[in-house]
C-alpha positions in Angstrom: -51.8 269.0 -31.0 -48.4 268.7 -29.4 -49.4 271.7 -26.9 -52.5 269.7 -26.0 -50.4 266.5 -25.3 -48.2 268.4 -23.1 -51.4 269.4 -21.1 -52.4 265.5 -20.7 -48.9 264.9 -19.5 -48.7 267.7 -17.2 -52.0 266.6 -15.8 -51.0 262.8 -15.4 -46.9 263.3 -14.4 -47.9 265.5 -11.4 -49.3 262.3 -9.7 -52.2 262.1 -7.6 -50.8 260.1 -4.4 -52.6 260.3 -1.1 -51.4 263.0 1.5 -52.8 264.0 4.8 -53.5 267.2 5.8 -52.7 268.6 9.5 -55.5 270.3 11.1 -55.0 273.2 13.5 -54.8 271.6 17.1 -56.3 273.1 20.2 -54.2 272.7 22.8 -54.1 273.8 26.3 -51.0 273.2 28.7 -49.8 270.2 26.8 -53.7 268.6 26.6 -55.3 267.9 23.2 -58.8 269.5 23.6 -59.9 269.2 19.9 -58.8 270.7 16.2 -60.1 273.0 13.6 -60.0 272.9 9.9 -60.2 268.9 9.9 -60.6 268.0 6.2 -63.4 265.3 5.8 -63.8 264.5 2.2 -62.8 268.2 1.2 -65.2 269.7 3.9 -63.6 271.5 7.1 -64.7 270.7 10.4 -64.0 271.7 13.9 -64.0 268.9 16.5 -64.0 269.0 20.4 -63.3 266.1 22.5 -65.5 266.4 25.6 -66.8 264.1 28.4 -70.6 263.4 29.2 -73.5 262.0 28.1 -75.1 262.2 24.7 -77.9 264.0 26.0 -75.8 266.5 27.2 -73.4 267.1 24.2 -75.8 266.6 21.2 -78.8 268.9 21.9 -80.7 266.3 23.9 -80.1 263.5 21.7 -83.5 262.8 20.7 -83.2 263.4 16.7 -80.9 262.1 14.2 -80.5 265.7 12.9 -78.7 266.2 16.2 -75.7 264.4 14.7 -73.4 266.4 12.2 -72.7 263.4 9.5 -76.1 261.6 9.3 -77.7 261.0 6.1 -81.3 261.7 6.7 -82.6 259.3 3.6 -80.3 256.7 4.9 -79.3 256.0 8.7 -77.2 253.2 7.9 -75.1 255.5 5.7 -72.0 256.0 8.0 -69.8 256.8 5.0 -69.1 260.4 5.9 -68.8 259.7 9.7 -66.1 257.1 8.7 -64.2 259.5 6.6 -64.4 261.8 10.0 -63.2 259.4 12.3 -60.4 258.4 10.0 -59.4 262.1 9.9 -58.6 262.2 13.4 -56.2 259.4 13.0 -54.6 260.8 9.9 -55.0 264.6 10.9 -55.3 265.1 14.7 -53.6 262.2 16.5 -50.2 262.8 15.2 -46.8 263.1 17.0 -45.2 266.3 16.3 -43.1 268.8 18.2 -46.6 269.9 19.5 -47.4 266.9 21.3 -47.2 262.9 20.9 -50.8 262.6 20.4 -50.6 259.2 18.7 -48.2 257.5 21.1 -49.6 259.2 24.0 -53.4 259.2 23.7 -53.7 260.1 27.3 -52.5 263.6 26.4 -56.2 263.8 24.9 -58.8 265.5 27.0 -61.3 263.2 28.5 -58.7 260.3 28.5 -55.9 259.4 31.3 -54.9 255.9 30.2 -51.4 255.8 28.2 -52.5 252.7 26.4 -55.4 254.3 24.5 -58.4 256.2 24.2 -61.8 255.5 22.5 -63.6 258.3 20.8 -67.1 258.1 19.9 -69.8 260.1 17.6 -73.3 259.2 17.2 -74.8 258.5 14.0 -78.5 257.6 15.0 -80.8 257.2 18.0 -83.8 255.2 18.5 -86.7 255.5 20.4 -85.7 253.5 23.1 -82.4 255.7 23.6 -80.1 253.4 21.7 -77.5 254.8 19.9 -75.4 253.8 16.7 -72.1 255.1 16.9 -68.4 255.1 15.3 -65.7 254.9 17.3 -61.9 255.8 16.6 -59.7 253.5 18.7 -56.5 255.5 19.3 -54.0 252.9 21.0 -50.7 252.0 21.4 -48.7 250.3 19.4 -50.1 252.2 16.2 -51.4 248.9 14.6 -54.0 249.0 17.2 -55.5 252.4 15.9 -58.8 251.1 14.3 -62.5 252.3 13.6 -65.3 250.6 14.5 -69.2 250.6 14.6 -71.3 249.6 17.5 -74.1 250.6 19.7 -74.6 252.4 23.0 -76.9 254.2 25.1 -77.8 258.1 25.1 -77.4 257.9 28.7 -74.0 256.4 28.7 -71.5 258.8 30.5 -67.9 258.9 29.5 -67.0 260.4 32.5 -65.3 257.8 35.0 -67.3 256.0 37.4 -66.9 257.7 40.8 -64.3 255.7 43.0 -62.5 254.7 39.6 -59.4 256.8 38.0 -59.2 255.3 34.5 -60.7 257.6 31.7 -60.7 255.8 28.5 -63.7 257.1 26.8 -64.8 260.5 25.1 -67.4 261.9 22.6 -66.1 263.8 19.3 -68.4 266.7 19.0 -68.1 268.2 15.4 -69.5 271.4 13.7 -68.8 272.4 10.4 -66.2 275.1 10.1 -67.4 278.9 9.2 -67.0 279.1 5.6 -64.9 282.1 4.4 -66.0 284.7 1.9 -64.7 283.1 -1.4 -64.0 285.0 -4.3 -62.9 283.9 -7.8 -59.4 284.3 -8.8 -56.7 282.8 -11.0 -54.4 282.7 -8.1 -55.9 279.6 -6.6 -53.3 278.4 -4.2 -52.8 282.0 -3.0 -49.1 282.7 -3.4 -49.7 286.0 -5.1 -48.5 284.5 -8.4 -50.5 283.2 -11.2 -48.4 280.2 -12.4 -48.8 277.6 -15.0 -47.8 274.4 -13.5 -49.6 275.4 -10.1 -52.7 277.5 -10.7 -53.1 276.6 -14.3 -53.2 273.0 -13.5 -55.5 273.3 -10.6 -57.9 274.9 -12.8 -57.7 272.4 -15.7 -57.7 269.2 -13.3 -60.8 270.9 -11.8 -62.2 271.3 -15.3 -61.4 267.6 -16.0 -63.6 266.8 -12.9 -60.6 265.9 -10.3 -61.4 266.6 -6.7 -60.0 266.2 -3.5 -56.4 265.4 -2.8 -55.8 264.3 -6.6 -56.6 268.0 -7.5 -53.8 269.6 -5.5 -51.2 267.1 -5.4 -48.0 268.3 -6.7 -50.0 271.5 -7.8 -49.6 274.2 -5.2 -46.6 276.4 -4.8 -44.4 275.8 -1.8 -45.4 279.3 -0.5 -49.4 278.5 -0.8 -51.5 280.3 1.5 -54.3 278.2 0.4 -52.8 274.7 0.3 -55.6 271.9 0.6 -58.6 270.9 -1.5 -61.0 272.0 0.8 -59.6 275.5 0.6 -58.8 275.7 -3.1 -62.1 273.7 -4.4 -64.4 276.9 -3.2 -62.3 279.2 -5.4 -62.8 277.3 -8.5 -66.1 276.5 -7.7 -66.9 280.2 -7.6 -65.2 280.8 -10.8 -67.3 278.1 -12.5 -70.7 279.0 -11.0 -70.3 282.7 -11.6 -69.1 282.0 -15.6 -65.7 283.7 -15.0 -63.9 280.4 -15.9 -65.9 280.3 -19.1 -63.1 282.1 -21.1 -64.6 281.6 -24.4 -67.8 283.0 -23.2 -70.3 280.0 -25.0 -71.9 279.4 -21.5 -69.8 276.4 -20.5 -66.9 275.6 -18.5 -64.5 273.0 -20.3 -61.3 271.5 -20.0 -60.5 271.4 -23.6 -61.6 274.9 -24.3 -61.5 277.3 -21.5 -58.8 275.3 -19.6 -56.5 275.2 -22.7 -57.1 278.8 -23.3 -56.1 279.7 -19.8 -53.0 277.5 -19.3 -51.7 278.4 -22.5 -52.1 282.2 -21.8 -50.4 281.6 -18.3 -47.5 279.8 -20.4 -47.3 283.1 -22.3 -48.8 281.9 -25.5 -50.3 284.6 -27.5 -51.9 285.5 -30.8 -53.3 282.5 -33.3 -51.2 279.8 -31.1 -53.5 280.8 -28.0 -57.0 280.1 -29.8 -56.0 277.4 -32.4 -58.5 274.4 -31.8 -59.7 275.5 -28.5 -62.4 278.0 -28.9 -65.7 276.2 -28.3 -68.8 276.5 -30.4 -71.2 279.3 -29.7 -68.2 281.3 -28.1 -69.0 285.1 -27.5 -65.3 285.8 -27.0 -63.8 284.4 -30.2 -60.6 286.1 -31.3 -57.3 286.1 -29.7 -57.6 289.8 -28.5 -60.9 289.1 -27.2 -59.5 286.3 -25.2 -56.2 287.7 -24.5 -57.9 290.9 -23.1 -60.4 289.0 -20.6 -57.7 286.6 -19.1 -55.5 289.7 -18.5 -58.5 291.3 -16.9 -58.4 288.3 -14.5 -54.9 288.3 -13.5 -54.8 289.7 -9.8 
């Protein structure tokens, strides 16, 4: 029971405060053209900032399926698109040694006004050519950075009107990042070491149903190669769906049996103390020797 309490303390103590993940910026001659691996609610997307019309940029802009974040069952559901537009503010339009893309919006492709830029992505199109869009306003000062929903036309061209030099609008064109081949491994954060308070904690949090930034907060190693939820969750998903993380082999992945067995083993606990009160009913691996051998075989 004391060890079980330790697990609860570990899960709670390591906190779930929100942190942002910086995407990989596409910068050419000091101009921000887009980004890859933008984390949108745990999925990775690539985005490019392009001038033109919706027709030119979104596969003729004549069907709602032309837009990446549209919910076919509810065209007014902009929750995911709003998250994507917020991700631009949190992960892409940031000031760093690479460029002041927050304080100098004119450094973005398609915008040349120092005071700000409007970045739009469509949510729906109707038969009359009307568009529903979400717009990220990247303006200075920073308190003017907001997201709004509005209307437009699919023929609207974000390029400046001939004779005018100001360019303050651009489309964000999104595509889901190519999914890497994922294999189950106990080294969930990819630092070439299996540790109880990083990898073990990630597994047991996942088994408790914790996802997103709360899954990884203060639970990844400083030398991680997989450092965000969007990279780590697919590994834990694979371990669960293949049954690899079903340590006691009873057909279910459960935090208070499989998770506890795994984190005890990584802490170095062996023998009867490893399995006491932590083996599920209908187990097919039930003894300390069977479970120790199984987990040891998973250590990379």
